N, C-alpha and C positions, 0 to 999 in steps of 0.2 A: 187819677188822683189816688194817693196812698194815705193811709192812716195807721195807727197802731192797732194791733190785733185785740179788739175787745168787742163786746156785744153792742149791737145797735141800740140806740136810746133816743128819747125825745130830744135830748140836748144835741146829739149829732145831727138829727134831722133838721132842727132849727138852724144850727150853725152852718149847715152845708157840708160838714165833714162826714166822710163815709168810712166805714171800717174796711180794712184790706182783707181780713179773714175773720170768720166767726171765732169766738173764744168762749170758754166756759164761765169766766168771771164776768159779772155785770159791771156796768159803769156806775161808780158811786163816788167819784172824786169831788172835792170841794171846789166850787167856782165863785165863792164869795170872798172877796179880798179881806173883808173884816174878820174872817175866820181863818186866815192863812197862818196865824199863830206866830209866836216868837221862837227863836232858836239861836243857838250859838254854834258857829261853824268851827271845825277844827282848824288850827293855824297851819297852813302848809309849810311855814318856815320854823316850826318847832318839832324837834325829834320826839319820838315816843317816850324817850327817857327825860324829856323836859329841856334838853339843850337847845338853844336858839341856833338857827342856821344863819351863819354870818358871812358866808362867801360862796361864790359860784362853785368852787372846788368842793366845798362841803355839801352843797346841793347835789352835784353830779355824783359824788362818790359815796354819800351816806344817806341823805334824805330821799333822793329820787329812787334808789333801789328799795328803800324801806316802804315808800308809798306804792310802788309797783307790786310788791309782795302783798300788801294789804288789799289792794284791788283784786289780785289773783285769788287770795284766800277767802275773801268775803263777798265778792261780786261776780267776777267773770270766770274764775277758774284758771287752772294752770294748763297751758297748752304744751304739747311736746315740742322738742327742738325741730328745726328744719330737717326734712328727710336727707339722708346722706347720698342717696342714689337717684335723685330726680333726673328725668330726661325730658328735654323739650323738643317737640317735633312741629315744625311749621307745615301745616297741612294745606294752606292756601296763601298765596302771595300775589296780589293783583296791584301793580303800581299805578293803575289808572282807574281806581274805583270812584264811585260817586261822580261820574262825569269828568274825571281827571282831578278832582279836588284833593283826593287823598290816596294813599296806599292802604290797602286792606290786607291784614294778615289774620289767619286763624291758627291758633297754637294749641296743641295737645300737651298738657303737662302730666307726665306719668310720674306720680308721686313716689312709687317704689322702683321706678326705672323700667317696669315691665308693662306690656300692653294690657295684660289682665291685672286688675287691681284698681286701687283708687286713682282717679284722674280728674283733671279739670279741663274745660274747653274754654279758651279765652279768645274773645274777639278784640282786635286791635285796629284802630284807624290812626294813621299818621298823616299830618298835612304835607302835601307836596310843596317843594321849594324851601323846606326847612331841613338843614343838614342833620341836626340832632335835636329832636323835638321834646319839649316838656310834655308830660302825659298825666291826665286825670285818670285815676283807677277807682272803680267802684262796682258794687253789685247791682244787678238788675232784678226786677221782680218777676218777669214773665219770659225769661230766656233771651239769649243773644239776639235772636231774630226779631224780638219785639222792639228793639231800639231804633230800627230803621227799615224801610221797605225793601232795601237792597236784596234782590232775590238770590244773591250768591251767599248770603249768610246761612251757615248751617243751622238747622232747627235744633234747639236744645232738646235732648232726649230724657233728661232727668226730671224728677218730680217737681212740679211747680204749683204755686197757689193759683186757683182758678176763680177766686171770688170776683164777681162782676167782670169777667173776662171771657167773652164769647169765643175767643180764639184758643182757649185752653179747655180741653175736654177731658174730664176725669183726671185732672192734674197733669195732663201731658199736652205739649204744644202742637198745634196744627198750623198749616200754612196761613190760615185766616188770622193768626196772631202777628204776622209780619208787620212791623212798624206801628203796632198799637200803642206803644209807649214812646213814640218818637218825640212828643212834646216835652218829655222829661229829659231827653238826650238830644238837644238841638245841635246836631252834628255840624251843620253848615256854620253856625255861629261860633262853635268851639274851634273847628278846624281853620276857619278863616282868620281867627285870632292867633293862629300859630301853635295850637295845642292839639295833642293827640288824645284819644280815648281808649281805655282798655276796660273790658267788663266781662263778668262771668255770672252764671246763675247760682243761687245759694244751694240748690239741690245737688250740685257737684260734690258738696262737702257735708251739708246737713240740710235736708229738706225742711222748709220753713213751716213746721207744724208739730203739734204734740205727738208723742209716741212714735217718733221716727228715728230714734237713736240707732236702731238696728240697721237702718238704711243709710246711716251717716258713715263718715270715715273713722269714727271712734273704734269700731271693732278691729280695724287694721292696726291700730296703735296700742291695743291692749289696755286702754285706760279703764279705770274702775268707776262706773257711773254712780256708785254709792258713796264715793269719797266726797267729803264736804266741799272740797275745792276742785271737783271735777269740772273740766272745761265745758261750758255751755255752748249753745249755738252761736251766740254773738262772738265769743272767743274763737270758735271754729272758723267763722267767716273772716274774722280779722286775721287769723293765721293764714287763710287762703289769700287774702290781699297781699300778705308778705310773700307768698309763693309766686304771685304774679310779678311782684317786684324782682324776685330772683330771676325770672325770665327777662324782664325788661333790662336788667343790668347787663345782659349778654347781647342785646340788640343794638348794633352800632347806629341805627337810625333814631335811637332814643337817648335823650340826655338824662342819664341815671341820677344826676345831681338835682334834677327838677321833676321828680315824680310826686304827684299830689294825690293823696288819698281822699276820696269824697264819698258821701253817702247820704241818703234821705231816710227819715223815719228810723225804723229798726236798723237799717243799714248805715244810718248816721251814727248810731251807737257803735256799730262795728268799726266805722271809720275812725272815730275818736279813740277807741281802744287800740286799733292798729297803729295809729300815729303815736299814741302814748308808749306803746310797747316796742315799736320798731323805729328807731331814730333815723333810719335810712330815708323815710318819707320826708321830703323837704317842706311839706305844708299839709295841713289838714283842713277840710271843709266839711262841716257837719250841719246838715239841713234838717230842721224840725225833729231833732233827735229825742227830745223829751226826757222822761225819767229813764235812768240807765245810760243816758247820754249827757247832754249839757245842762239839764234841769237840776236844780238843787233838790236833794232827797228830803232834807229837813223842813223845807217850806211846804206847808200843807195846802197845796193848790194843784188842781188837775190830777194827773195820773199818780197813783201811789204803788208802792211795792206790793201791797195786798192783792191788787187786781192784775198784776203783770203776768205774762206767760212764764211758767216755771222753766221751760226748756231753754229759754234764752240765756240763763245764768247758772252759776254754780249752785248746788243744792243748799249751801249755807245761806245764800242770799235771802231766801224766803223767810228765814228765821227772824229777819229784821222787819217784817211786816208789822205795821202799827207801832213800831219802836225805832223809827228811823234815827232818832237822836243817839241811839247806841252804836250806829255804824262808826267805825273808826276813821272813815274818810267821807268826803262828799264830792259833788261834781266839779267844784272849783279846782280840786286837786287833780282830777282827771284832765281838765284843761291845762293845768299847770305842768303836767307831765310832758306836754309837747314842747315846753319852753326849752331854749329860746326861739325855736322855729315858729313861723307864723301859723296861727290857728284862727279859723273863722267859724263862729257859731251863729246860726241864723234861725229865725222862727217866723211866725205869721200871726197877724192880729186876731184871727178867728180860731186859731189853734190853741184854745184855752186848755185843752187836755195836756198840751205840751208846755204850758206855763211860760209865756214869753218873758214876763218879769223875772221869773226864777232863773231863766237862761241868762238874762242880762246880769243878774246879781252874781251868778256863778262866774261869769266872765270878769266882772269887777273884782271879785275876791281872788281871782288868779293873778291879778295885776302885780301884787308885790313880788311874786316869783319872777315874772318877766322883767321887772325893774332891777331886781337883784342881779339878773343875768345880763344887764346892760342894754335892754331894749326900752321902748317907750310904752310897753304894755298896752292897756286899753285906752288910756289917755282921757277918759271922761268919767265923771262920777254919777251923772244923772242919765237915766234911760232916755235915749233920743226918741223923737216922734217917729211914727211909722214912715217907712220909705226914706229914712235918713241914715245911710250906712256910716258906720265907724270903720275906718280902714287903717288903723294903727296895727301894731304887731298882733294884737288880739282884735280880730274883726268881728263886727256884730251888725245885724240889721233885723228889723221887725217889719216884714213886708205886709202890706195890706192884702188880706185874702185868707184863704183856707190852707189846710195842711196838704201841701204839694210842693214840688220843686218846679220852678218856672224859668223862662228865659231871663226874667229879671234877676232871679237868684244867680243863675249862671253868669250873667254879665258882671255881677259884683265879685264873684269868685275869680273870674278872669282878670278883672281890674286889680284885685288884691294880689294875684299871682304876678301880674306884670310889675307891680310895685316892689314886691318883696323878693322875688326870685331872679330879678334881672341880673344882679351881680354874680349869680351862680352860673350863668349861661356859659357854655363852652366857647 
């Protein structure tokens, strides 16, 4: 089970939610609906100069680029362009993995084209019997070897969070971590449905902790960490998700038109930003992403900017702590940046830190953009009861339970993809 990085508190212990990593800030979010406050959301269909957005063309050519820049400058930071000299090396290719259910590939992505320097290690499973498979792409918490007991998976060697993980010793994986997160990656369920899975560890690009920027890829790209819009860890991970797409687009066993970016918790934030900034992803699934993801900033409930990890975001972001109403954007516009592609934002009833109602309200406020672009948007105005998925072009559910990603969540994402990506199949 994963949660946002914040200090343990009585609330977490009562609710059953556990912290993924310790943090310096204490938990002080509001959990009283009566104190959630009033707010006015910025209109995604009004330009900064006050002009209304009246057409799909105006959205794509004017408003969407404007919103992207606002998110870059104020929240996530500006990422560098894709490397010019990337090199992909398939280091393992077993066509009969997992008892014949899938083909397993392990890929080294050399970001500067050289063996020495920044690189990523990607684990890919593809369902056998599918000529060109759609693929879910997402980050894992404890290394590639943690998603399945398959003994042939290379053990991730980069820095990993070791909170409540006996298989991770001093932030490095051991053989005891094999398969420890398999419940979060139900491979048999996913592969049997005809979908592949690609994943990598965050430490390949930015170790998921404070004061690790020197261990990240940032020094290789010469970016200035003092710049107000310097890319944070979430933007770095999102950038990495796009680099995985770069490889998948070269693999003839993958349907590049049906690559889905997915993430849970902080990596749900990264998935949303990757899907917003890279339109090559055909669909986005963001699970329990909370503040900085699908949760409204302006709604005073649960997690707030003041207690969030600084390294996740651009330096300017923290200046909006306790003055969220001054942000030029909000989460509904992040969701809207995926339009008209299908996007699914989900949460859980006991994940009050992630504000389930605030996630629904963000999805609802993104609806006008989806409708302008010719889709059915969210299609509902009232928050549905728990375990009652909405599967229109904006998907939503509030699963009974705590902050985690489960087989139930995956079943909804697979059904959503079946519905919305079928027409894109090769």
